[in-house]
N, CA, C and O atoms as CSV, one atom per row, in Angstrom:
chain,resi,resn,atom,element,x,y,z
A,1,MET,N,N,0.838,-1.017,0.231
A,1,MET,CA,C,0.098,0.190,-0.009
A,1,MET,C,C,1.012,1.106,-0.241
A,1,MET,O,O,2.134,1.026,0.259
A,2,SER,N,N,0.673,2.004,-0.964
A,2,SER,CA,C,1.374,2.836,-0.966
A,2,SER,C,C,0.622,5.101,0.268
A,2,SER,O,O,-0.488,5.563,0.531
A,3,ASP,N,N,2.219,5.649,0.545
A,3,ASP,CA,C,1.977,5.923,1.825
A,3,ASP,C,C,1.145,7.635,1.575
A,3,ASP,O,O,0.682,8.527,2.285
A,4,SER,N,N,1.422,7.217,-0.534
A,4,SER,CA,C,1.655,8.836,-1.377
A,4,SER,C,C,-0.175,9.657,-1.270
A,4,SER,O,O,-1.123,8.873,-1.217
A,5,VAL,N,N,-0.328,10.487,-1.260
A,5,VAL,CA,C,-1.999,10.998,-0.836
A,5,VAL,C,C,-1.945,11.854,-1.915
A,5,VAL,O,O,-0.893,12.493,-1.926
A,6,ALA,N,N,-2.501,12.037,-2.592
A,6,ALA,CA,C,-2.543,13.198,-3.390
A,6,ALA,C,C,-3.008,14.895,-2.341
A,6,ALA,O,O,-3.486,15.235,-1.259
A,7,THR,N,N,-2.443,15.480,-3.624
A,7,THR,CA,C,-2.107,16.810,-3.814
A,7,THR,C,C,-3.802,17.420,-4.408
A,7,THR,O,O,-4.281,17.500,-5.539
A,8,ALA,N,N,-4.499,17.863,-2.646
A,8,ALA,CA,C,-5.674,18.666,-2.541
A,8,ALA,C,C,-5.962,19.947,-3.251
A,8,ALA,O,O,-5.261,20.853,-2.800
A,9,TYR,N,N,-6.837,20.363,-4.305
A,9,TYR,CA,C,-6.092,21.274,-5.147
A,9,TYR,C,C,-6.903,22.132,-3.994
A,9,TYR,O,O,-6.350,22.366,-2.919
A,10,ALA,N,N,-7.910,22.477,-4.203
A,10,ALA,CA,C,-8.316,23.437,-2.138
A,10,ALA,C,C,-8.665,23.273,-0.903
A,10,ALA,O,O,-8.258,22.327,-0.228
A,11,THR,N,N,-9.439,24.156,-0.481
A,11,THR,CA,C,-8.761,23.362,1.493
A,11,THR,C,C,-10.261,23.821,2.389
A,11,THR,O,O,-10.924,24.828,2.141
A,12,ALA,N,N,-10.511,22.993,3.262
A,12,ALA,CA,C,-11.734,23.014,3.894
A,12,ALA,C,C,-12.069,24.274,4.501
A,12,ALA,O,O,-13.144,24.461,5.071
A,13,GLU,N,N,-10.534,25.749,4.310
A,13,GLU,CA,C,-11.665,26.677,4.421
A,13,GLU,C,C,-11.999,27.038,3.511
A,13,GLU,O,O,-12.897,27.865,3.669
A,14,ASP,N,N,-11.525,26.699,1.615
A,14,ASP,CA,C,-12.277,26.679,0.375
A,14,ASP,C,C,-13.539,26.683,0.740
A,14,ASP,O,O,-14.336,27.573,1.039
A,15,VAL,N,N,-13.583,25.628,0.671
A,15,VAL,CA,C,-14.624,24.834,0.996
A,15,VAL,C,C,-16.692,25.798,1.862
A,15,VAL,O,O,-17.822,26.090,1.470
A,16,ALA,N,N,-15.818,25.841,3.150
A,16,ALA,CA,C,-16.444,26.764,4.340
A,16,ALA,C,C,-16.634,27.611,3.831
A,16,ALA,O,O,-17.858,27.572,3.700
A,17,LEU,N,N,-16.200,28.720,3.250
A,17,LEU,CA,C,-16.049,29.689,2.249
A,17,LEU,C,C,-17.776,30.016,1.683
A,17,LEU,O,O,-18.753,30.739,1.881
A,18,ARG,N,N,-17.143,28.632,0.672
A,18,ARG,CA,C,-18.471,28.709,-0.285
A,18,ARG,C,C,-19.776,27.462,0.294
A,18,ARG,O,O,-20.383,26.506,-0.187
A,19,LEU,N,N,-19.727,27.951,1.152
A,19,LEU,CA,C,-20.750,26.943,2.059
A,19,LEU,C,C,-21.568,28.138,2.777
A,19,LEU,O,O,-22.758,28.003,3.061
A,20,GLY,N,N,-20.701,29.543,3.102
A,20,GLY,CA,C,-21.289,29.752,4.051
A,20,GLY,C,C,-21.118,29.997,5.420
A,20,GLY,O,O,-20.998,31.184,5.723
A,21,ARG,N,N,-21.063,28.885,6.632
A,21,ARG,CA,C,-21.036,29.205,7.387
A,21,ARG,C,C,-18.986,27.452,7.648
A,21,ARG,O,O,-18.397,26.738,6.837
A,22,ALA,N,N,-18.838,27.698,9.242
A,22,ALA,CA,C,-18.089,27.090,9.446
A,22,ALA,C,C,-18.166,26.153,9.876
A,22,ALA,O,O,-18.892,26.094,10.868
A,23,LEU,N,N,-17.436,24.775,9.380
A,23,LEU,CA,C,-17.373,23.062,9.318
A,23,LEU,C,C,-17.255,22.889,10.807
A,23,LEU,O,O,-17.106,23.740,11.684
A,24,THR,N,N,-17.336,21.851,10.866
A,24,THR,CA,C,-17.330,21.366,12.363
A,24,THR,C,C,-16.135,21.034,12.843
A,24,THR,O,O,-15.476,22.039,12.576
A,25,VAL,N,N,-15.509,20.380,13.310
A,25,VAL,CA,C,-14.031,19.272,13.418
A,25,VAL,C,C,-14.056,17.870,12.456
A,25,VAL,O,O,-13.199,17.399,11.709
A,26,ALA,N,N,-15.772,17.301,12.901
A,26,ALA,CA,C,-15.350,16.357,12.787
A,26,ALA,C,C,-15.506,16.596,10.633
A,26,ALA,O,O,-14.936,15.973,9.737
A,27,GLU,N,N,-16.521,17.754,10.571
A,27,GLU,CA,C,-16.466,18.724,8.842
A,27,GLU,C,C,-15.347,18.744,8.023
A,27,GLU,O,O,-15.163,18.566,6.819
A,28,THR,N,N,-14.145,19.194,9.658
A,28,THR,CA,C,-13.268,19.803,8.205
A,28,THR,C,C,-13.476,17.994,7.871
A,28,THR,O,O,-14.300,17.494,7.104
A,29,ASP,N,N,-12.315,17.186,8.825
A,29,ASP,CA,C,-11.341,15.871,8.678
A,29,ASP,C,C,-12.236,15.239,7.462
A,29,ASP,O,O,-11.551,14.653,6.624
A,30,ARG,N,N,-13.229,15.248,7.291
A,30,ARG,CA,C,-14.267,14.480,5.717
A,30,ARG,C,C,-13.815,15.519,5.142
A,30,ARG,O,O,-13.000,15.249,4.260
A,31,VAL,N,N,-14.031,16.666,5.299
A,31,VAL,CA,C,-14.181,17.306,3.735
A,31,VAL,C,C,-12.321,17.095,2.935
A,31,VAL,O,O,-12.117,16.756,1.769
A,32,THR,N,N,-10.874,17.521,4.326
A,32,THR,CA,C,-10.368,17.769,3.104
A,32,THR,C,C,-9.473,16.371,2.665
A,32,THR,O,O,-8.368,16.221,2.144
A,33,VAL,N,N,-10.274,15.658,3.031
A,33,VAL,CA,C,-10.110,13.849,2.269
A,33,VAL,C,C,-11.201,13.432,1.161
A,33,VAL,O,O,-11.061,12.412,0.488
A,34,LEU,N,N,-12.168,14.200,1.042
A,34,LEU,CA,C,-12.362,14.022,0.070
A,34,LEU,C,C,-12.074,15.638,-1.066
A,34,LEU,O,O,-12.292,15.870,-2.255
A,35,LEU,N,N,-11.610,16.287,-0.150
A,35,LEU,CA,C,-10.526,16.982,-1.166
A,35,LEU,C,C,-9.713,16.099,-1.983
A,35,LEU,O,O,-9.465,16.185,-3.186
A,36,GLN,N,N,-9.414,15.409,-1.300
A,36,GLN,CA,C,-8.254,14.283,-1.881
A,36,GLN,C,C,-9.081,13.660,-2.853
A,36,GLN,O,O,-8.909,13.861,-4.055
A,37,ASP,N,N,-9.774,13.080,-2.504
A,37,ASP,CA,C,-10.368,11.868,-4.118
A,37,ASP,C,C,-11.073,13.132,-4.570
A,37,ASP,O,O,-11.648,13.375,-3.509
A,38,ALA,N,N,-11.537,14.366,-5.595
A,38,ALA,CA,C,-11.370,14.613,-5.736
A,38,ALA,C,C,-10.329,14.986,-6.629
A,38,ALA,O,O,-10.330,14.974,-7.860
A,39,ALA,N,N,-9.298,15.375,-5.698
A,39,ALA,CA,C,-8.525,15.931,-7.075
A,39,ALA,C,C,-8.123,14.698,-8.179
A,39,ALA,O,O,-7.514,14.818,-9.242
A,40,VAL,N,N,-8.485,13.898,-7.770
A,40,VAL,CA,C,-7.449,12.043,-8.009
A,40,VAL,C,C,-8.409,11.898,-9.367
A,40,VAL,O,O,-8.044,11.484,-10.467
A,41,LEU,N,N,-9.528,12.283,-9.042
A,41,LEU,CA,C,-11.015,12.307,-10.414
A,41,LEU,C,C,-10.583,13.253,-10.629
A,41,LEU,O,O,-10.783,13.388,-11.836
A,42,ILE,N,N,-10.302,13.723,-10.437
A,42,ILE,CA,C,-10.505,16.612,-12.324
A,42,ILE,C,C,-8.791,15.499,-12.846
A,42,ILE,O,O,-8.372,15.620,-13.997
A,43,ASP,N,N,-8.158,14.686,-11.987
A,43,ASP,CA,C,-6.099,14.274,-12.163
A,43,ASP,C,C,-6.667,13.197,-13.584
A,43,ASP,O,O,-6.168,13.000,-14.692
A,44,THR,N,N,-7.834,12.701,-12.967
A,44,THR,CA,C,-7.950,11.404,-14.352
A,44,THR,C,C,-8.178,11.610,-15.719
A,44,THR,O,O,-7.834,10.977,-16.718
A,45,VAL,N,N,-8.773,12.540,-15.563
A,45,VAL,CA,C,-10.092,12.750,-16.776
A,45,VAL,C,C,-9.244,13.904,-17.112
A,45,VAL,O,O,-8.690,13.694,-18.191
A,46,ALA,N,N,-8.899,15.150,-16.555
A,46,ALA,CA,C,-7.820,16.587,-17.264
A,46,ALA,C,C,-6.874,16.928,-16.036
A,46,ALA,O,O,-6.965,17.505,-14.953
A,47,PRO,N,N,-5.847,16.212,-16.841
A,47,PRO,CA,C,-4.499,16.874,-16.013
A,47,PRO,C,C,-4.073,17.844,-16.584
A,47,PRO,O,O,-3.011,18.383,-16.269
A,48,LYS,N,N,-5.074,18.362,-17.832
A,48,LYS,CA,C,-4.058,19.617,-17.814
A,48,LYS,C,C,-5.363,20.443,-17.556
A,48,LYS,O,O,-4.657,20.558,-16.554
A,49,ALA,N,N,-6.222,20.951,-17.457
A,49,ALA,CA,C,-6.361,21.672,-16.149
A,49,ALA,C,C,-5.987,22.553,-15.244
A,49,ALA,O,O,-5.369,22.431,-14.186
A,50,THR,N,N,-6.822,24.216,-16.261
A,50,THR,CA,C,-5.898,24.610,-15.549
A,50,THR,C,C,-5.915,24.679,-13.428
A,50,THR,O,O,-6.929,24.139,-12.985
A,51,ASP,N,N,-4.798,25.337,-12.143
A,51,ASP,CA,C,-4.809,24.642,-11.360
A,51,ASP,C,C,-6.265,25.965,-11.045
A,51,ASP,O,O,-7.302,25.306,-10.983
A,52,GLU,N,N,-6.471,26.957,-10.918
A,52,GLU,CA,C,-8.191,27.738,-11.223
A,52,GLU,C,C,-9.131,26.612,-11.063
A,52,GLU,O,O,-9.500,26.007,-10.057
A,53,ALA,N,N,-9.411,26.491,-12.262
A,53,ALA,CA,C,-10.362,25.785,-11.965
A,53,ALA,C,C,-10.397,24.070,-12.023
A,53,ALA,O,O,-11.317,23.472,-12.580
A,54,LYS,N,N,-9.555,23.563,-11.535
A,54,LYS,CA,C,-9.486,22.682,-9.955
A,54,LYS,C,C,-9.638,22.099,-9.129
A,54,LYS,O,O,-9.825,20.915,-8.847
A,55,GLN,N,N,-9.471,23.868,-8.255
A,55,GLN,CA,C,-9.845,24.580,-7.753
A,55,GLN,C,C,-11.782,24.135,-7.371
A,55,GLN,O,O,-12.476,23.346,-6.730
A,56,ILE,N,N,-11.882,25.466,-8.437
A,56,ILE,CA,C,-13.664,25.338,-8.431
A,56,ILE,C,C,-13.941,24.029,-8.478
A,56,ILE,O,O,-14.454,23.604,-7.443
A,57,VAL,N,N,-13.807,23.401,-9.164
A,57,VAL,CA,C,-14.006,21.865,-9.174
A,57,VAL,C,C,-14.297,21.291,-7.773
A,57,VAL,O,O,-15.124,20.780,-7.018
A,58,SER,N,N,-13.131,21.701,-7.943
A,58,SER,CA,C,-13.115,20.411,-6.018
A,58,SER,C,C,-13.658,20.746,-5.291
A,58,SER,O,O,-14.149,19.834,-4.625
A,59,CYS,N,N,-13.954,21.918,-4.902
A,59,CYS,CA,C,-14.547,22.765,-4.271
A,59,CYS,C,C,-16.868,22.201,-5.030
A,59,CYS,O,O,-17.681,21.425,-4.527
A,60,ARG,N,N,-16.932,22.763,-5.820
A,60,ARG,CA,C,-17.952,22.596,-6.824
A,60,ARG,C,C,-18.274,20.817,-6.083
A,60,ARG,O,O,-19.133,20.452,-5.281
A,61,MET,N,N,-17.279,20.117,-6.711
A,61,MET,CA,C,-17.665,18.341,-6.045
A,61,MET,C,C,-17.847,17.852,-4.081
A,61,MET,O,O,-18.318,16.862,-3.520
A,62,VAL,N,N,-17.286,18.964,-3.642
A,62,VAL,CA,C,-17.253,18.022,-2.485
A,62,VAL,C,C,-18.730,19.426,-1.804
A,62,VAL,O,O,-19.255,19.300,-0.698
A,63,LEU,N,N,-18.913,20.031,-2.315
A,63,LEU,CA,C,-19.992,21.307,-1.869
A,63,LEU,C,C,-21.483,20.009,-2.148
A,63,LEU,O,O,-22.433,19.497,-1.556
A,64,ARG,N,N,-21.012,20.020,-3.031
A,64,ARG,CA,C,-22.370,18.398,-3.365
A,64,ARG,C,C,-22.383,17.230,-2.675
A,64,ARG,O,O,-23.042,16.212,-2.889
A,65,THR,N,N,-21.542,17.491,-1.772
A,65,THR,CA,C,-21.909,15.951,-0.390
A,65,THR,C,C,-21.477,16.790,0.357
A,65,THR,O,O,-20.513,16.530,1.077
A,66,VAL,N,N,-21.981,17.802,0.369
A,66,VAL,CA,C,-22.278,17.846,2.284
A,66,VAL,C,C,-22.988,18.890,2.737
A,66,VAL,O,O,-23.046,20.015,2.240
A,67,ASP,N,N,-23.425,18.560,3.516
A,67,ASP,CA,C,-25.309,19.613,3.985
A,67,ASP,C,C,-24.769,20.594,4.509
A,67,ASP,O,O,-23.951,20.949,5.357
A,68,THR,N,N,-26.143,21.250,3.026
A,68,THR,CA,C,-26.496,22.509,3.319
A,68,THR,C,C,-26.742,23.259,4.194
A,68,THR,O,O,-26.592,24.467,4.011
A,69,GLY,N,N,-27.245,22.698,5.543
A,69,GLY,CA,C,-28.338,23.152,6.535
A,69,GLY,C,C,-29.337,23.921,5.717
A,69,GLY,O,O,-29.729,24.731,6.558
A,70,GLU,N,N,-30.010,24.190,4.597
A,70,GLU,CA,C,-30.957,24.274,4.516
A,70,GLU,C,C,-32.590,23.208,4.431
A,70,GLU,O,O,-33.771,23.176,4.775
A,71,GLY,N,N,-31.985,22.796,4.021
A,71,GLY,CA,C,-32.920,21.241,3.498
A,71,GLY,C,C,-32.348,20.720,2.830
A,71,GLY,O,O,-32.060,19.525,2.889
A,72,VAL,N,N,-31.853,21.979,1.525
A,72,VAL,CA,C,-32.084,20.769,-0.277
A,72,VAL,C,C,-31.228,20.670,-0.659
A,72,VAL,O,O,-30.553,21.699,-0.641
A,73,PRO,N,N,-30.581,19.421,-1.286
A,73,PRO,CA,C,-29.814,18.819,-2.347
A,73,PRO,C,C,-29.002,19.539,-2.805
A,73,PRO,O,O,-29.300,19.974,-3.917
A,74,ILE,N,N,-27.777,19.957,-2.274
A,74,ILE,CA,C,-26.806,20.443,-2.866
A,74,ILE,C,C,-27.473,19.932,-5.329
A,74,ILE,O,O,-28.190,18.932,-5.294
A,75,GLY,N,N,-27.353,20.263,-6.306
A,75,GLY,CA,C,-27.517,19.811,-7.188
A,75,GLY,C,C,-29.320,18.862,-7.417
A,75,GLY,O,O,-29.802,18.421,-8.460
A,76,ALA,N,N,-29.709,18.848,-6.471
A,76,ALA,CA,C,-31.380,18.826,-6.720
A,76,ALA,C,C,-31.561,19.702,-7.709
A,76,ALA,O,O,-30.807,20.649,-7.936
A,77,THR,N,N,-32.542,19.428,-8.320
A,77,THR,CA,C,-33.584,19.832,-10.215
A,77,THR,C,C,-34.502,20.583,-9.401
A,77,THR,O,O,-34.633,21.785,-9.170
A,78,GLN,N,N,-35.427,18.979,-8.832
A,78,GLN,CA,C,-36.941,19.561,-7.823
A,78,GLN,C,C,-36.800,19.052,-7.355
A,78,GLN,O,O,-36.135,18.022,-7.471
A,79,GLY,N,N,-37.729,19.761,-5.952
A,79,GLY,CA,C,-37.773,19.644,-4.611
A,79,GLY,C,C,-39.343,19.717,-4.048
A,79,GLY,O,O,-39.570,20.896,-3.774
A,80,THR,N,N,-40.331,19.009,-3.819
A,80,THR,CA,C,-41.951,19.604,-3.119
A,80,THR,C,C,-41.343,19.656,-1.307
A,80,THR,O,O,-40.322,19.254,-0.749
A,81,GLN,N,N,-42.857,20.525,-0.752
A,81,GLN,CA,C,-42.564,20.112,-0.295
A,81,GLN,C,C,-43.991,19.701,0.769
A,81,GLN,O,O,-45.089,19.977,0.286
A,82,SER,N,N,-43.976,19.265,1.722
A,82,SER,CA,C,-45.725,19.567,1.330
A,82,SER,C,C,-45.438,19.942,3.962
A,82,SER,O,O,-44.366,19.689,4.512
A,83,ALA,N,N,-46.398,20.363,4.564
A,83,ALA,CA,C,-46.879,21.031,5.136
A,83,ALA,C,C,-48.289,19.219,6.534
A,83,ALA,O,O,-48.236,18.175,5.884
A,84,LEU,N,N,-48.858,19.076,7.415
A,84,LEU,CA,C,-48.785,19.022,7.924
A,84,LEU,C,C,-49.313,17.118,7.423
A,84,LEU,O,O,-49.643,16.322,8.302
A,85,GLY,N,N,-49.287,16.798,6.187
A,85,GLY,CA,C,-48.795,15.853,5.917
A,85,GLY,C,C,-47.480,15.399,5.200
A,85,GLY,O,O,-47.438,15.078,4.013
A,86,TYR,N,N,-46.357,15.409,6.097
A,86,TYR,CA,C,-45.176,15.032,6.495
A,86,TYR,C,C,-44.790,15.046,5.401
A,86,TYR,O,O,-44.192,13.970,5.417
A,87,SER,N,N,-44.511,15.802,3.443
A,87,SER,CA,C,-43.843,14.890,2.723
A,87,SER,C,C,-42.885,16.276,2.641
A,87,SER,O,O,-42.879,17.445,3.025
A,88,GLN,N,N,-41.769,14.942,1.571
A,88,GLN,CA,C,-40.568,15.660,1.221
A,88,GLN,C,C,-40.323,14.909,0.260
A,88,GLN,O,O,-40.690,13.762,0.516
A,89,SER,N,N,-39.712,15.055,-1.085
A,89,SER,CA,C,-38.787,14.539,-2.024
A,89,SER,C,C,-38.225,15.358,-2.836
A,89,SER,O,O,-38.770,16.348,-3.324
A,90,TRP,N,N,-36.751,14.875,-3.085
A,90,TRP,CA,C,-36.273,15.373,-3.626
A,90,TRP,C,C,-35.603,14.738,-5.228
A,90,TRP,O,O,-35.283,13.551,-5.292
A,91,THR,N,N,-35.417,15.835,-6.683
A,91,THR,CA,C,-34.865,14.357,-7.153
A,91,THR,C,C,-33.783,15.615,-8.349
A,91,THR,O,O,-33.804,16.644,-9.024
A,92,VAL,N,N,-32.605,13.942,-7.634
A,92,VAL,CA,C,-31.231,14.745,-7.760
A,92,VAL,C,C,-30.879,14.520,-9.515
A,92,VAL,O,O,-31.041,13.338,-9.817
A,93,GLY,N,N,-30.480,15.313,-10.592
A,93,GLY,CA,C,-29.729,16.118,-11.667
A,93,GLY,C,C,-29.028,13.834,-11.790
A,93,GLY,O,O,-28.648,12.993,-10.976
A,94,THR,N,N,-29.314,13.906,-13.647
A,94,THR,CA,C,-28.447,13.023,-13.917
A,94,THR,C,C,-27.048,12.895,-13.679
A,94,THR,O,O,-26.705,11.718,-13.562
A,95,GLY,N,N,-26.393,13.492,-13.602
A,95,GLY,CA,C,-25.021,13.968,-13.125
A,95,GLY,C,C,-24.180,13.614,-11.854
A,95,GLY,O,O,-23.027,13.890,-11.521
A,96,GLY,N,N,-25.444,12.720,-11.124
A,96,GLY,CA,C,-24.867,11.888,-9.889
A,96,GLY,C,C,-25.211,12.072,-9.236
A,96,GLY,O,O,-25.634,13.226,-9.304
A,97,ALA,N,N,-25.588,11.214,-7.530
A,97,ALA,CA,C,-26.359,11.526,-6.043
A,97,ALA,C,C,-25.717,12.530,-5.525
A,97,ALA,O,O,-24.637,13.053,-5.802
A,98,THR,N,N,-26.717,12.790,-4.534
A,98,THR,CA,C,-26.701,14.114,-3.891
A,98,THR,C,C,-25.709,12.237,-2.855
A,98,THR,O,O,-26.083,11.083,-2.649
A,99,GLY,N,N,-24.097,13.252,-2.473
A,99,GLY,CA,C,-23.503,12.225,-1.335
A,99,GLY,C,C,-21.977,11.726,-2.503
A,99,GLY,O,O,-20.838,11.533,-2.076
A,100,GLU,N,N,-22.264,11.651,-3.498
A,100,GLU,CA,C,-21.244,10.822,-4.241
A,100,GLU,C,C,-20.934,12.158,-4.985
A,100,GLU,O,O,-21.752,13.072,-5.092
A,101,LEU,N,N,-18.842,12.190,-5.814
A,101,LEU,CA,C,-17.929,12.651,-5.865
A,101,LEU,C,C,-17.810,12.711,-7.411
A,101,LEU,O,O,-16.876,12.131,-7.964
A,102,TYR,N,N,-18.887,13.512,-8.235
A,102,TYR,CA,C,-19.313,13.572,-9.877
A,102,TYR,C,C,-19.112,15.008,-10.888
A,102,TYR,O,O,-19.969,15.889,-10.835
A,103,LEU,N,N,-18.184,15.111,-11.587
A,103,LEU,CA,C,-18.309,16.010,-11.972
A,103,LEU,C,C,-19.292,16.226,-12.517
A,103,LEU,O,O,-19.553,15.142,-13.038
A,104,SER,N,N,-20.349,17.159,-12.873
A,104,SER,CA,C,-20.938,17.692,-12.801
A,104,SER,C,C,-21.554,17.818,-15.031
A,104,SER,O,O,-21.797,16.757,-15.606
A,105,ARG,N,N,-21.612,18.499,-15.425
A,105,ARG,CA,C,-21.238,18.983,-17.077
A,105,ARG,C,C,-21.046,20.670,-16.798
A,105,ARG,O,O,-20.336,21.221,-17.639
A,106,ALA,N,N,-21.381,21.203,-16.141
A,106,ALA,CA,C,-20.220,22.521,-15.373
A,106,ALA,C,C,-19.268,21.835,-15.395
A,106,ALA,O,O,-18.785,21.552,-16.491
A,107,ASP,N,N,-18.909,21.531,-14.657
A,107,ASP,CA,C,-17.513,20.847,-13.653
A,107,ASP,C,C,-16.632,20.439,-15.303
A,107,ASP,O,O,-15.601,20.545,-15.967
A,108,ARG,N,N,-17.289,20.193,-15.269
A,108,ARG,CA,C,-16.668,19.398,-16.618
A,108,ARG,C,C,-16.463,19.972,-18.399
A,108,ARG,O,O,-16.189,19.321,-19.407
A,109,ARG,N,N,-16.879,22.227,-18.102
A,109,ARG,CA,C,-16.482,23.045,-18.655
A,109,ARG,C,C,-16.026,23.835,-18.749
A,109,ARG,O,O,-15.922,24.749,-19.567
A,110,LEU,N,N,-15.464,23.410,-17.343
A,110,LEU,CA,C,-14.378,23.917,-16.420
A,110,LEU,C,C,-12.927,23.788,-16.459
A,110,LEU,O,O,-11.917,24.415,-16.138
A,111,LEU,N,N,-13.346,22.483,-17.101
A,111,LEU,CA,C,-12.295,22.067,-16.860
A,111,LEU,C,C,-11.624,21.339,-17.821
A,111,LEU,O,O,-11.055,20.249,-17.881
A,112,GLY,N,N,-12.015,22.874,-19.036
A,112,GLY,CA,C,-12.206,22.262,-20.362
A,112,GLY,C,C,-12.316,20.760,-21.709
A,112,GLY,O,O,-11.769,20.240,-22.682
A,113,LEU,N,N,-13.367,20.705,-20.849
A,113,LEU,CA,C,-13.691,18.934,-21.281
A,113,LEU,C,C,-14.540,18.894,-21.921
A,113,LEU,O,O,-15.246,19.874,-21.684
A,114,GLY,N,N,-15.054,18.127,-22.871
A,114,GLY,CA,C,-16.662,18.340,-24.238
A,114,GLY,C,C,-16.040,19.662,-24.643
A,114,GLY,O,O,-15.560,19.805,-23.518
A,115,ASN,N,N,-15.575,20.910,-25.370
A,115,ASN,CA,C,-16.072,22.265,-25.295
A,115,ASN,C,C,-15.674,21.586,-27.838
A,115,ASN,O,O,-16.183,22.012,-28.875
A,116,ALA,N,N,-14.678,20.568,-27.588
A,116,ALA,CA,C,-14.721,20.906,-28.828
A,116,ALA,C,C,-15.913,19.527,-29.248
A,116,ALA,O,O,-16.552,18.675,-28.630
A,117,ILE,N,N,-15.709,19.963,-30.687
A,117,ILE,CA,C,-16.649,19.608,-31.681
A,117,ILE,C,C,-16.333,18.400,-32.241
A,117,ILE,O,O,-15.697,19.143,-32.988
A,118,GLY,N,N,-16.119,17.206,-32.665
A,118,GLY,CA,C,-15.345,16.167,-33.409
A,118,GLY,C,C,-14.820,15.732,-32.637
A,118,GLY,O,O,-14.969,16.188,-31.503
A,119,SER,N,N,-13.427,13.987,-33.004
A,119,SER,CA,C,-13.497,13.627,-31.575
A,119,SER,C,C,-11.923,13.334,-31.322
A,119,SER,O,O,-11.281,13.949,-32.174
A,120,TYR,N,N,-10.786,12.355,-30.141
A,120,TYR,CA,C,-10.268,12.979,-30.092
A,120,TYR,C,C,-9.838,12.108,-29.619
A,120,TYR,O,O,-10.117,11.565,-28.550
A,121,SER,N,N,-8.694,11.752,-30.790
A,121,SER,CA,C,-7.710,10.136,-30.871
A,121,SER,C,C,-6.176,10.074,-28.966
A,121,SER,O,O,-5.382,10.716,-28.279
A,122,PRO,N,N,-6.618,9.200,-29.122
A,122,PRO,CA,C,-5.519,9.322,-27.878
A,122,PRO,C,C,-3.782,8.883,-28.251
A,122,PRO,O,O,-2.925,8.900,-27.368
A,123,VAL,N,N,-3.538,8.577,-29.420
A,123,VAL,CA,C,-2.123,8.729,-30.353
A,123,VAL,C,C,-1.399,9.895,-30.760
A,123,VAL,O,O,-0.189,10.045,-30.932
A,124,GLU,N,N,-2.201,10.566,-30.864
A,124,GLU,CA,C,-2.241,11.781,-31.121
A,124,GLU,C,C,-1.211,12.277,-30.565
A,124,GLU,O,O,-0.186,12.680,-31.114
A,125,GLU,N,N,-1.620,12.239,-28.841
A,125,GLU,CA,C,0.162,13.358,-28.991
A,125,GLU,C,C,1.367,12.307,-28.420
A,125,GLU,O,O,2.281,12.780,-27.744
A,126,LEU,N,N,1.312,10.594,-28.781
A,126,LEU,CA,C,3.245,10.098,-29.787
A,126,LEU,C,C,3.493,10.688,-30.967
A,126,LEU,O,O,4.486,10.266,-31.559
A,127,ALA,N,N,2.645,11.856,-31.664
A,127,ALA,CA,C,3.444,11.683,-33.192
A,127,ALA,C,C,4.009,13.000,-32.471
A,127,ALA,O,O,3.461,13.265,-31.401
A,128,GLY,N,N,4.743,13.623,-32.782
A,128,GLY,CA,C,5.351,15.476,-32.615
A,128,GLY,C,C,4.295,16.185,-33.494
A,128,GLY,O,O,3.599,15.718,-34.395
A,129,PRO,N,N,4.383,17.833,-32.834
A,129,PRO,CA,C,3.627,18.634,-33.988
A,129,PRO,C,C,3.306,18.846,-35.667
A,129,PRO,O,O,2.322,19.065,-36.373
A,130,GLU,N,N,5.094,18.594,-35.875
A,130,GLU,CA,C,5.322,18.688,-37.560
A,130,GLU,C,C,4.620,17.408,-38.401
A,130,GLU,O,O,4.214,17.305,-39.559
A,131,GLU,N,N,4.699,16.091,-36.770
A,131,GLU,CA,C,3.998,14.631,-37.972
A,131,GLU,C,C,2.462,14.904,-37.894
A,131,GLU,O,O,1.788,14.306,-38.732
A,132,GLN,N,N,1.636,15.929,-36.786
A,132,GLN,CA,C,0.520,15.688,-37.084
A,132,GLN,C,C,-0.055,15.642,-38.091
A,132,GLN,O,O,0.476,16.394,-38.909
A,133,VAL,N,N,-1.331,14.868,-38.669
A,133,VAL,CA,C,-1.733,15.575,-40.061
A,133,VAL,C,C,-4.046,15.673,-40.124
A,133,VAL,O,O,-5.038,14.959,-40.263
A,134,VAL,N,N,-3.697,16.835,-39.941
A,134,VAL,CA,C,-4.944,16.422,-40.324
A,134,VAL,C,C,-6.275,16.212,-41.873
A,134,VAL,O,O,-6.197,16.498,-43.068
A,135,THR,N,N,-7.189,15.690,-41.154
A,135,THR,CA,C,-7.198,15.590,-42.685
A,135,THR,C,C,-9.051,15.858,-42.754
A,135,THR,O,O,-9.468,16.033,-41.609
A,136,LEU,N,N,-10.058,15.912,-43.701
A,136,LEU,CA,C,-11.366,16.968,-43.902
A,136,LEU,C,C,-12.135,15.427,-43.810
A,136,LEU,O,O,-13.360,15.343,-43.894
């Protein structure tokens, strides 16, 4: 087992500022680990993204897993509340589920993914710039 720990692109303080409240000690510990997990996920899909984009996306990913304290899950696309009948339901977007680290469509755009029309071949990086040929 490796002792290396992923370098996070954001801190628990960055998440707390975006959340709008202080984190408890337990939340700080959890957020710190989730930020490391987010860094691994981001580096897997977008290693060439800017550090600023990686920081923003890391915070967004972690915020979706942390309770907002307002009763509405971050990432919810629809919601229903009732009174006296004690009913409450939320629909979370198709990008993932509340409590799960995932990249939303907006996150992918921030990282520079999915903006090009067409296809990409990983073999293109093996050829030098003078050897690349574009065909239509």
